[in-house]
N, CA, C and O atoms as a Tripos MOL2 file, in Angstrom:
@<TRIPOS>MOLECULE
protein
  268   267    67     0     0
PROTEIN
NO_CHARGES

@<TRIPOS>ATOM
      1 N          87.9460  109.3460   93.5930 N.3       1 MET1
      2 CA         89.0430  109.6690   95.0800 C.3       1 MET1
      3 C          88.9150  107.4470   95.3710 C.2       1 MET1
      4 O          88.0690  106.5660   95.2120 O.2       1 MET1
      5 N          90.5220  107.5780   95.9050 N.am      2 SER2
      6 CA         90.3030  106.4460   96.4550 C.3       2 SER2
      7 C          89.8620  106.4830   97.7220 C.2       2 SER2
      8 O          89.9780  107.4460   98.4790 O.2       2 SER2
      9 N          89.1820  105.0940   98.0530 N.am      3 GLU3
     10 CA         88.2330  105.0330   99.4360 C.3       3 GLU3
     11 C          88.8070  105.4630  100.4050 C.2       3 GLU3
     12 O          88.2520  106.1430  101.2690 O.2       3 GLU3
     13 N          90.4560  105.0110  100.4130 N.am      4 LYS4
     14 CA         90.5270  105.3140  101.8660 C.3       4 LYS4
     15 C          91.8030  106.6090  101.6160 C.2       4 LYS4
     16 O          92.4410  106.9040  100.6060 O.2       4 LYS4
     17 N          91.8120  107.0340  102.6580 N.am      5 LYS5
     18 CA         92.8560  108.2980  102.8370 C.3       5 LYS5
     19 C          94.0800  108.0560  103.0330 C.2       5 LYS5
     20 O          94.2170  107.3780  104.0510 O.2       5 LYS5
     21 N          95.1580  108.3280  102.4640 N.am      6 ILE6
     22 CA         96.7860  108.1650  102.9830 C.3       6 ILE6
     23 C          96.7960  108.7470  104.2120 C.2       6 ILE6
     24 O          95.9000  109.5890  104.2700 O.2       6 ILE6
     25 N          97.7220  108.6250  105.7040 N.am      7 THR7
     26 CA         97.5160  109.1060  106.8920 C.3       7 THR7
     27 C          99.0430  109.1470  107.3760 C.2       7 THR7
     28 O          99.6200  108.0660  107.4900 O.2       7 THR7
     29 N          99.7750  110.4110  107.6870 N.am      8 GLU8
     30 CA        101.3720  110.3040  108.2060 C.3       8 GLU8
     31 C         101.4950  108.6290  108.7550 C.2       8 GLU8
     32 O         102.3530  107.9240  108.2240 O.2       8 GLU8
     33 N         100.6120  108.0540  109.8180 N.am      9 ASP9
     34 CA        100.9830  107.1900  110.9090 C.3       9 ASP9
     35 C         100.8670  105.5740  109.6170 C.2       9 ASP9
     36 O         101.0800  104.4350  110.0320 O.2       9 ASP9
     37 N         100.6200  105.7780  108.6010 N.am     10 MET10
     38 CA        100.5220  104.4950  107.5790 C.3      10 MET10
     39 C         101.9960  104.0330  107.5880 C.2      10 MET10
     40 O         103.0490  104.6460  107.4120 O.2      10 MET10
     41 N         101.7550  102.9460  107.8130 N.am     11 LEU11
     42 CA        103.2350  102.2530  107.2700 C.3      11 LEU11
     43 C         103.6170  102.7380  105.8580 C.2      11 LEU11
     44 O         102.6470  103.1220  105.2030 O.2      11 LEU11
     45 N         105.0850  102.8210  105.1040 N.am     12 VAL12
     46 CA        105.4300  103.4470  104.1610 C.3      12 VAL12
     47 C         105.2180  101.7870  103.2220 C.2      12 VAL12
     48 O         104.4480  101.7320  102.2630 O.2      12 VAL12
     49 N         105.9340  100.6870  103.6420 N.am     13 GLY13
     50 CA        105.5660   99.3190  103.3060 C.3      13 GLY13
     51 C         104.1770   99.1070  102.7690 C.2      13 GLY13
     52 O         103.9610   98.3670  101.8090 O.2      13 GLY13
     53 N         103.2230   99.7840  103.4190 N.am     14 ASP14
     54 CA        101.4790   99.2420  103.4070 C.3      14 ASP14
     55 C         101.1660  100.0440  102.2560 C.2      14 ASP14
     56 O         100.7670   99.5160  101.2180 O.2      14 ASP14
     57 N         101.3620  101.5920  102.4020 N.am     15 ILE15
     58 CA        101.2680  102.2780  101.3330 C.3      15 ILE15
     59 C         101.8290  101.9020   99.8930 C.2      15 ILE15
     60 O         101.2400  102.0680   98.8250 O.2      15 ILE15
     61 N         102.8550  101.4620  100.0550 N.am     16 VAL16
     62 CA        103.5560  101.0450   98.8690 C.3      16 VAL16
     63 C         102.9990  100.1730   97.6980 C.2      16 VAL16
     64 O         102.9030  100.4040   96.4920 O.2      16 VAL16
     65 N         102.5910   98.8590   98.6300 N.am     17 ASN17
     66 CA        101.9820   97.8670   98.4710 C.3      17 ASN17
     67 C         100.5270   98.0770   98.3630 C.2      17 ASN17
     68 O         100.0410   97.2400   97.6020 O.2      17 ASN17
     69 N          99.8180   98.7400   98.7590 N.am     18 THR18
     70 CA         98.6190   99.1130   98.3700 C.3      18 THR18
     71 C          98.2830   99.9580   97.0900 C.2      18 THR18
     72 O          97.2530   99.9280   96.4180 O.2      18 THR18
     73 N          99.5730  100.8270   96.9000 N.am     19 HIS19
     74 CA         99.3300  101.8060   96.0940 C.3      19 HIS19
     75 C         100.4630  102.1690   95.2580 C.2      19 HIS19
     76 O         101.0040  103.2750   95.2520 O.2      19 HIS19
     77 N         100.8300  101.0120   94.4500 N.am     20 PRO20
     78 CA        102.1110  101.3640   94.0090 C.3      20 PRO20
     79 C         102.4770  102.3590   92.9970 C.2      20 PRO20
     80 O         103.6110  102.4160   92.5230 O.2      20 PRO20
     81 N         101.3630  103.2720   92.6090 N.am     21 GLU21
     82 CA        101.5560  104.6060   91.4170 C.3      21 GLU21
     83 C         102.0720  105.3430   92.8450 C.2      21 GLU21
     84 O         102.6360  106.3250   92.3630 O.2      21 GLU21
     85 N         102.1950  105.4470   94.0230 N.am     22 VAL22
     86 CA        102.6080  106.1850   94.6960 C.3      22 VAL22
     87 C         104.1740  106.7470   94.8160 C.2      22 VAL22
     88 O         104.5850  107.7950   95.3120 O.2      22 VAL22
     89 N         104.9570  105.5490   94.1110 N.am     23 VAL23
     90 CA        106.2550  105.2520   94.6470 C.3      23 VAL23
     91 C         106.9730  106.5780   93.4800 C.2      23 VAL23
     92 O         108.1450  106.9170   93.6430 O.2      23 VAL23
     93 N         106.3760  107.0220   92.6990 N.am     24 GLU24
     94 CA        107.1990  108.1760   91.6090 C.3      24 GLU24
     95 C         106.9380  109.3820   92.4340 C.2      24 GLU24
     96 O         107.7050  110.3440   92.4470 O.2      24 GLU24
     97 N         105.6090  109.2960   93.2680 N.am     25 THR25
     98 CA        105.5530  110.4440   93.8030 C.3      25 THR25
     99 C         106.3020  110.5980   95.1580 C.2      25 THR25
    100 O         106.5430  111.6500   95.7490 O.2      25 THR25
    101 N         106.5890  109.4450   95.4920 N.am     26 LEU26
    102 CA        107.7450  109.4730   96.9180 C.3      26 LEU26
    103 C         109.2740  109.8450   96.4810 C.2      26 LEU26
    104 O         110.1180  110.3340   97.2330 O.2      26 LEU26
    105 N         109.4320  109.5430   95.2470 N.am     27 PHE27
    106 CA        110.7090  109.4620   94.6820 C.3      27 PHE27
    107 C         111.2410  111.2670   94.2130 C.2      27 PHE27
    108 O         112.3360  111.8290   94.1800 O.2      27 PHE27
    109 N         109.8290  111.7030   93.9130 N.am     28 SER28
    110 CA        109.9240  113.1040   93.3610 C.3      28 SER28
    111 C         110.5810  114.1620   94.6720 C.2      28 SER28
    112 O         111.4320  115.0510   94.6520 O.2      28 SER28
    113 N         109.6480  113.5180   95.8800 N.am     29 VAL29
    114 CA        109.8570  114.6560   97.0990 C.3      29 VAL29
    115 C         110.8970  114.5130   97.6890 C.2      29 VAL29
    116 O         111.0900  115.1470   98.7260 O.2      29 VAL29
    117 N         111.9670  113.5270   97.1220 N.am     30 GLY30
    118 CA        113.2200  113.4980   97.9710 C.3      30 GLY30
    119 C         113.1630  111.9750   98.3170 C.2      30 GLY30
    120 O         114.2850  111.4710   98.3690 O.2      30 GLY30
    121 N         112.0680  111.0730   98.5790 N.am     31 MET31
    122 CA        112.5260  109.6870   98.9800 C.3      31 MET31
    123 C         112.6060  108.4570   98.1650 C.2      31 MET31
    124 O         111.8000  107.8340   97.4750 O.2      31 MET31
    125 N         113.7010  108.3360   98.4400 N.am     32 HIS32
    126 CA        114.3570  107.7130   97.3810 C.3      32 HIS32
    127 C         114.5740  106.1940   98.3270 C.2      32 HIS32
    128 O         115.5830  105.8320   97.7220 O.2      32 HIS32
    129 N         114.4160  105.4210   99.0420 N.am     33 CYS33
    130 CA        114.7870  104.5850   99.9640 C.3      33 CYS33
    131 C         113.6060  103.7840  100.2270 C.2      33 CYS33
    132 O         113.6670  103.0780  101.2330 O.2      33 CYS33
    133 N         112.3000  103.7340   99.3770 N.am     34 ILE34
    134 CA        111.3720  102.8870   99.0290 C.3      34 ILE34
    135 C         111.5840  101.3480   99.3640 C.2      34 ILE34
    136 O         110.8220  100.6010   99.9790 O.2      34 ILE34
    137 N         112.5530  101.1320   98.9210 N.am     35 GLY35
    138 CA        113.0060   99.2690   99.1320 C.3      35 GLY35
    139 C         113.4820   98.9040   99.9080 C.2      35 GLY35
    140 O         113.5170   97.6860  100.0840 O.2      35 GLY35
    141 N         114.1560   99.8790  100.8590 N.am     36 CYS36
    142 CA        114.8350   99.7410  101.8910 C.3      36 CYS36
    143 C         113.7590   99.1420  103.0380 C.2      36 CYS36
    144 O         112.6110   99.4610  103.3450 O.2      36 CYS36
    145 N         114.8310   97.9680  103.5880 N.am     37 PRO37
    146 CA        113.7520   96.9590  104.7760 C.3      37 PRO37
    147 C         113.5820   98.2500  105.7530 C.2      37 PRO37
    148 O         112.4450   98.6870  105.9330 O.2      37 PRO37
    149 N         114.3630   98.6790  106.1960 N.am     38 ALA38
    150 CA        114.0940   99.9820  107.2170 C.3      38 ALA38
    151 C         112.2690  100.6430  107.0370 C.2      38 ALA38
    152 O         111.4010  100.6360  107.9100 O.2      38 ALA38
    153 N         112.1670  101.1370  105.6600 N.am     39 SER39
    154 CA        110.9600  102.0970  105.0790 C.3      39 SER39
    155 C         109.4300  100.8540  105.1960 C.2      39 SER39
    156 O         108.2790  101.2310  105.4180 O.2      39 SER39
    157 N         109.7730   99.6660  105.0220 N.am     40 GLN40
    158 CA        108.6410   99.0270  105.1990 C.3      40 GLN40
    159 C         107.8890   99.0390  106.5440 C.2      40 GLN40
    160 O         106.6940   98.8370  106.7620 O.2      40 GLN40
    161 N         108.9370   99.3400  107.4210 N.am     41 ALA41
    162 CA        107.9700   99.3920  109.0560 C.3      41 ALA41
    163 C         108.2120  100.6180  109.4340 C.2      41 ALA41
    164 O         108.3760  100.5890  110.6530 O.2      41 ALA41
    165 N         108.3520  101.9940  108.9100 N.am     42 GLU42
    166 CA        108.5370  103.0020  108.8310 C.3      42 GLU42
    167 C         107.3050  103.7500  108.6680 C.2      42 GLU42
    168 O         106.8240  103.7030  107.5350 O.2      42 GLU42
    169 N         106.6850  104.4300  109.5400 N.am     43 SER43
    170 CA        105.6980  105.3230  109.1240 C.3      43 SER43
    171 C         105.8720  106.7830  108.0860 C.2      43 SER43
    172 O         106.8380  107.5350  107.9590 O.2      43 SER43
    173 N         104.5070  106.8060  107.4350 N.am     44 LEU44
    174 CA        105.0880  107.9520  106.6340 C.3      44 LEU44
    175 C         105.8280  109.0110  107.2940 C.2      44 LEU44
    176 O         106.9480  109.1880  106.8150 O.2      44 LEU44
    177 N         105.4830  109.8190  108.3390 N.am     45 ALA45
    178 CA        106.0100  110.5860  109.3000 C.3      45 ALA45
    179 C         107.2710  110.4030  109.5950 C.2      45 ALA45
    180 O         108.1050  111.2980  109.4580 O.2      45 ALA45
    181 N         107.5950  109.0070  110.1110 N.am     46 ASP46
    182 CA        108.8180  108.7580  110.3400 C.3      46 ASP46
    183 C         109.9370  108.7000  109.3460 C.2      46 ASP46
    184 O         111.1170  108.9820  109.5530 O.2      46 ASP46
    185 N         109.3820  108.2910  108.2380 N.am     47 ALA47
    186 CA        110.0910  108.4780  107.0240 C.3      47 ALA47
    187 C         110.2990  110.0780  106.4440 C.2      47 ALA47
    188 O         111.2560  110.3460  105.7170 O.2      47 ALA47
    189 N         109.4650  110.9330  106.7800 N.am     48 CYS48
    190 CA        109.4470  112.3620  106.2540 C.3      48 CYS48
    191 C         110.7470  112.5840  107.0450 C.2      48 CYS48
    192 O         111.8050  112.8540  106.4760 O.2      48 CYS48
    193 N         110.5990  112.4280  108.7230 N.am     49 MET49
    194 CA        111.3140  113.2860  109.5380 C.3      49 MET49
    195 C         112.6370  112.9360  109.1330 C.2      49 MET49
    196 O         113.4580  113.8500  109.0450 O.2      49 MET49
    197 N         113.0070  111.6790  108.8510 N.am     50 VAL50
    198 CA        114.3650  110.8150  108.3610 C.3      50 VAL50
    199 C         115.0060  111.6190  107.3930 C.2      50 VAL50
    200 O         116.2090  111.8800  107.4190 O.2      50 VAL50
    201 N         113.9460  112.1400  106.2620 N.am     51 HIS51
    202 CA        114.3770  112.5760  105.1580 C.3      51 HIS51
    203 C         114.0570  114.3220  105.1340 C.2      51 HIS51
    204 O         113.9080  115.0220  104.1320 O.2      51 HIS51
    205 N         114.0170  114.6790  106.3590 N.am     52 GLY52
    206 CA        113.7070  116.0660  106.2820 C.3      52 GLY52
    207 C         112.7630  116.6460  105.3620 C.2      52 GLY52
    208 O         112.9750  117.8320  105.1070 O.2      52 GLY52
    209 N         111.4510  115.9320  104.6160 N.am     53 LEU53
    210 CA        110.8920  116.2930  104.7870 C.3      53 LEU53
    211 C         109.3710  116.6050  105.5430 C.2      53 LEU53
    212 O         108.9910  115.9350  106.5030 O.2      53 LEU53
    213 N         108.6620  117.5990  105.0220 N.am     54 ASP54
    214 CA        107.3730  118.2630  105.8730 C.3      54 ASP54
    215 C         106.2240  116.6240  105.5070 C.2      54 ASP54
    216 O         106.0280  116.2480  104.3510 O.2      54 ASP54
    217 N         105.7760  116.0790  106.4300 N.am     55 PRO55
    218 CA        104.9800  114.9190  106.6110 C.3      55 PRO55
    219 C         103.3990  115.4310  105.9340 C.2      55 PRO55
    220 O         102.5860  114.6490  105.4400 O.2      55 PRO55
    221 N         103.2030  117.0460  106.0670 N.am     56 LYS56
    222 CA        101.9240  117.0590  105.5820 C.3      56 LYS56
    223 C         101.6630  117.1980  104.0290 C.2      56 LYS56
    224 O         100.7050  116.7070  103.4320 O.2      56 LYS56
    225 N         102.6490  117.9320  103.4960 N.am     57 MET57
    226 CA        103.4230  117.9880  102.0110 C.3      57 MET57
    227 C         103.3710  116.6090  101.5310 C.2      57 MET57
    228 O         102.8690  116.3930  100.4270 O.2      57 MET57
    229 N         103.8700  115.5750  102.2950 N.am     58 VAL58
    230 CA        104.3920  114.5700  101.5680 C.3      58 VAL58
    231 C         103.1410  113.8380  101.4130 C.2      58 VAL58
    232 O         102.9510  113.2950  100.3250 O.2      58 VAL58
    233 N         102.1660  113.7260  102.4180 N.am     59 THR59
    234 CA        100.4910  113.0290  102.6260 C.3      59 THR59
    235 C         100.1300  113.8390  101.5080 C.2      59 THR59
    236 O          99.7650  113.2370  100.4980 O.2      59 THR59
    237 N         100.1560  114.8830  101.4920 N.am     60 ASP60
    238 CA         98.8520  115.4690  100.7580 C.3      60 ASP60
    239 C          99.4980  115.5140   99.2020 C.2      60 ASP60
    240 O          98.7010  115.7490   98.2930 O.2      60 ASP60
    241 N         100.8520  115.3060   98.8800 N.am     61 ARG61
    242 CA        101.4190  115.1280   97.2810 C.3      61 ARG61
    243 C         100.9240  112.5460   97.2500 C.2      61 ARG61
    244 O         100.8240  111.8220   96.2600 O.2      61 ARG61
    245 N         100.8150  112.2350   98.4960 N.am     62 VAL62
    246 CA        100.5270  110.7850   97.9450 C.3      62 VAL62
    247 C          99.2920  110.9440   97.5290 C.2      62 VAL62
    248 O          98.9020  110.7390   96.3800 O.2      62 VAL62
    249 N          98.4850  111.4020   98.6710 N.am     63 ASN63
    250 CA         96.5970  111.2850   98.9150 C.3      63 ASN63
    251 C          96.3430  112.2750   97.1120 C.2      63 ASN63
    252 O          95.1620  112.2080   96.7700 O.2      63 ASN63
    253 N          97.1240  112.9680   96.2210 N.am     64 GLU64
    254 CA         96.8010  113.1960   95.0480 C.3      64 GLU64
    255 C          97.2870  112.4540   94.1190 C.2      64 GLU64
    256 O          97.0650  112.8610   92.9780 O.2      64 GLU64
    257 N          97.9770  111.3380   94.2360 N.am     65 ALA65
    258 CA         98.4860  110.8230   93.4750 C.3      65 ALA65
    259 C          97.5390  109.5120   93.3210 C.2      65 ALA65
    260 O          97.6010  109.0060   92.2000 O.2      65 ALA65
    261 N          96.8360  108.9910   94.0730 N.am     66 ILE66
    262 CA         95.8620  108.3020   94.6810 C.3      66 ILE66
    263 C          94.4580  108.7400   93.8320 C.2      66 ILE66
    264 O          93.7200  107.8280   93.4570 O.2      66 ILE66
    265 N          94.2410  109.5980   93.6510 N.am     67 ALA67
    266 CA         93.1370  110.4510   93.4510 C.3      67 ALA67
    267 C          92.4340  109.8970   92.2320 C.2      67 ALA67
    268 O          91.4150  110.4410   91.8060 O.2      67 ALA67
@<TRIPOS>BOND
     1     1     2 1
     2     2     3 1
     3     3     4 2
     4     3     5 am
     5     5     6 1
     6     6     7 1
     7     7     8 2
     8     7     9 am
     9     9    10 1
    10    10    11 1
    11    11    12 2
    12    11    13 am
    13    13    14 1
    14    14    15 1
    15    15    16 2
    16    15    17 am
    17    17    18 1
    18    18    19 1
    19    19    20 2
    20    19    21 am
    21    21    22 1
    22    22    23 1
    23    23    24 2
    24    23    25 am
    25    25    26 1
    26    26    27 1
    27    27    28 2
    28    27    29 am
    29    29    30 1
    30    30    31 1
    31    31    32 2
    32    31    33 am
    33    33    34 1
    34    34    35 1
    35    35    36 2
    36    35    37 am
    37    37    38 1
    38    38    39 1
    39    39    40 2
    40    39    41 am
    41    41    42 1
    42    42    43 1
    43    43    44 2
    44    43    45 am
    45    45    46 1
    46    46    47 1
    47    47    48 2
    48    47    49 am
    49    49    50 1
    50    50    51 1
    51    51    52 2
    52    51    53 am
    53    53    54 1
    54    54    55 1
    55    55    56 2
    56    55    57 am
    57    57    58 1
    58    58    59 1
    59    59    60 2
    60    59    61 am
    61    61    62 1
    62    62    63 1
    63    63    64 2
    64    63    65 am
    65    65    66 1
    66    66    67 1
    67    67    68 2
    68    67    69 am
    69    69    70 1
    70    70    71 1
    71    71    72 2
    72    71    73 am
    73    73    74 1
    74    74    75 1
    75    75    76 2
    76    75    77 am
    77    77    78 1
    78    78    79 1
    79    79    80 2
    80    79    81 am
    81    81    82 1
    82    82    83 1
    83    83    84 2
    84    83    85 am
    85    85    86 1
    86    86    87 1
    87    87    88 2
    88    87    89 am
    89    89    90 1
    90    90    91 1
    91    91    92 2
    92    91    93 am
    93    93    94 1
    94    94    95 1
    95    95    96 2
    96    95    97 am
    97    97    98 1
    98    98    99 1
    99    99   100 2
   100    99   101 am
   101   101   102 1
   102   102   103 1
   103   103   104 2
   104   103   105 am
   105   105   106 1
   106   106   107 1
   107   107   108 2
   108   107   109 am
   109   109   110 1
   110   110   111 1
   111   111   112 2
   112   111   113 am
   113   113   114 1
   114   114   115 1
   115   115   116 2
   116   115   117 am
   117   117   118 1
   118   118   119 1
   119   119   120 2
   120   119   121 am
   121   121   122 1
   122   122   123 1
   123   123   124 2
   124   123   125 am
   125   125   126 1
   126   126   127 1
   127   127   128 2
   128   127   129 am
   129   129   130 1
   130   130   131 1
   131   131   132 2
   132   131   133 am
   133   133   134 1
   134   134   135 1
   135   135   136 2
   136   135   137 am
   137   137   138 1
   138   138   139 1
   139   139   140 2
   140   139   141 am
   141   141   142 1
   142   142   143 1
   143   143   144 2
   144   143   145 am
   145   145   146 1
   146   146   147 1
   147   147   148 2
   148   147   149 am
   149   149   150 1
   150   150   151 1
   151   151   152 2
   152   151   153 am
   153   153   154 1
   154   154   155 1
   155   155   156 2
   156   155   157 am
   157   157   158 1
   158   158   159 1
   159   159   160 2
   160   159   161 am
   161   161   162 1
   162   162   163 1
   163   163   164 2
   164   163   165 am
   165   165   166 1
   166   166   167 1
   167   167   168 2
   168   167   169 am
   169   169   170 1
   170   170   171 1
   171   171   172 2
   172   171   173 am
   173   173   174 1
   174   174   175 1
   175   175   176 2
   176   175   177 am
   177   177   178 1
   178   178   179 1
   179   179   180 2
   180   179   181 am
   181   181   182 1
   182   182   183 1
   183   183   184 2
   184   183   185 am
   185   185   186 1
   186   186   187 1
   187   187   188 2
   188   187   189 am
   189   189   190 1
   190   190   191 1
   191   191   192 2
   192   191   193 am
   193   193   194 1
   194   194   195 1
   195   195   196 2
   196   195   197 am
   197   197   198 1
   198   198   199 1
   199   199   200 2
   200   199   201 am
   201   201   202 1
   202   202   203 1
   203   203   204 2
   204   203   205 am
   205   205   206 1
   206   206   207 1
   207   207   208 2
   208   207   209 am
   209   209   210 1
   210   210   211 1
   211   211   212 2
   212   211   213 am
   213   213   214 1
   214   214   215 1
   215   215   216 2
   216   215   217 am
   217   217   218 1
   218   218   219 1
   219   219   220 2
   220   219   221 am
   221   221   222 1
   222   222   223 1
   223   223   224 2
   224   223   225 am
   225   225   226 1
   226   226   227 1
   227   227   228 2
   228   227   229 am
   229   229   230 1
   230   230   231 1
   231   231   232 2
   232   231   233 am
   233   233   234 1
   234   234   235 1
   235   235   236 2
   236   235   237 am
   237   237   238 1
   238   238   239 1
   239   239   240 2
   240   239   241 am
   241   241   242 1
   242   242   243 1
   243   243   244 2
   244   243   245 am
   245   245   246 1
   246   246   247 1
   247   247   248 2
   248   247   249 am
   249   249   250 1
   250   250   251 1
   251   251   252 2
   252   251   253 am
   253   253   254 1
   254   254   255 1
   255   255   256 2
   256   255   257 am
   257   257   258 1
   258   258   259 1
   259   259   260 2
   260   259   261 am
   261   261   262 1
   262   262   263 1
   263   263   264 2
   264   263   265 am
   265   265   266 1
   266   266   267 1
   267   267   268 2
@<TRIPOS>SUBSTRUCTURE
     1 MET1         2 RESIDUE 1 A MET
     2 SER2         6 RESIDUE 1 A SER
     3 GLU3        10 RESIDUE 1 A GLU
     4 LYS4        14 RESIDUE 1 A LYS
     5 LYS5        18 RESIDUE 1 A LYS
     6 ILE6        22 RESIDUE 1 A ILE
     7 THR7        26 RESIDUE 1 A THR
     8 GLU8        30 RESIDUE 1 A GLU
     9 ASP9        34 RESIDUE 1 A ASP
    10 MET10       38 RESIDUE 1 A MET
    11 LEU11       42 RESIDUE 1 A LEU
    12 VAL12       46 RESIDUE 1 A VAL
    13 GLY13       50 RESIDUE 1 A GLY
    14 ASP14       54 RESIDUE 1 A ASP
    15 ILE15       58 RESIDUE 1 A ILE
    16 VAL16       62 RESIDUE 1 A VAL
    17 ASN17       66 RESIDUE 1 A ASN
    18 THR18       70 RESIDUE 1 A THR
    19 HIS19       74 RESIDUE 1 A HIS
    20 PRO20       78 RESIDUE 1 A PRO
    21 GLU21       82 RESIDUE 1 A GLU
    22 VAL22       86 RESIDUE 1 A VAL
    23 VAL23       90 RESIDUE 1 A VAL
    24 GLU24       94 RESIDUE 1 A GLU
    25 THR25       98 RESIDUE 1 A THR
    26 LEU26      102 RESIDUE 1 A LEU
    27 PHE27      106 RESIDUE 1 A PHE
    28 SER28      110 RESIDUE 1 A SER
    29 VAL29      114 RESIDUE 1 A VAL
    30 GLY30      118 RESIDUE 1 A GLY
    31 MET31      122 RESIDUE 1 A MET
    32 HIS32      126 RESIDUE 1 A HIS
    33 CYS33      130 RESIDUE 1 A CYS
    34 ILE34      134 RESIDUE 1 A ILE
    35 GLY35      138 RESIDUE 1 A GLY
    36 CYS36      142 RESIDUE 1 A CYS
    37 PRO37      146 RESIDUE 1 A PRO
    38 ALA38      150 RESIDUE 1 A ALA
    39 SER39      154 RESIDUE 1 A SER
    40 GLN40      158 RESIDUE 1 A GLN
    41 ALA41      162 RESIDUE 1 A ALA
    42 GLU42      166 RESIDUE 1 A GLU
    43 SER43      170 RESIDUE 1 A SER
    44 LEU44      174 RESIDUE 1 A LEU
    45 ALA45      178 RESIDUE 1 A ALA
    46 ASP46      182 RESIDUE 1 A ASP
    47 ALA47      186 RESIDUE 1 A ALA
    48 CYS48      190 RESIDUE 1 A CYS
    49 MET49      194 RESIDUE 1 A MET
    50 VAL50      198 RESIDUE 1 A VAL
    51 HIS51      202 RESIDUE 1 A HIS
    52 GLY52      206 RESIDUE 1 A GLY
    53 LEU53      210 RESIDUE 1 A LEU
    54 ASP54      214 RESIDUE 1 A ASP
    55 PRO55      218 RESIDUE 1 A PRO
    56 LYS56      222 RESIDUE 1 A LYS
    57 MET57      226 RESIDUE 1 A MET
    58 VAL58      230 RESIDUE 1 A VAL
    59 THR59      234 RESIDUE 1 A THR
    60 ASP60      238 RESIDUE 1 A ASP
    61 ARG61      242 RESIDUE 1 A ARG
    62 VAL62      246 RESIDUE 1 A VAL
    63 ASN63      250 RESIDUE 1 A ASN
    64 GLU64      254 RESIDUE 1 A GLU
    65 ALA65      258 RESIDUE 1 A ALA
    66 ILE66      262 RESIDUE 1 A ILE
    67 ALA67      266 RESIDUE 1 A ALA
């Protein structure tokens, strides 16, 4: 498993830059704006709220993807 666990307060841009393998997971849960400039400065929790997604579910899926 990755040493650093992804948390809801991390920025989407930082997550994607550090773990590009999560892009497919984010797309699969309905977060299609990964390249959008706004998403680069949004926390994962904020991005989930905008997309009507459960932050815990998305965070769990992202952590599974980097495991």
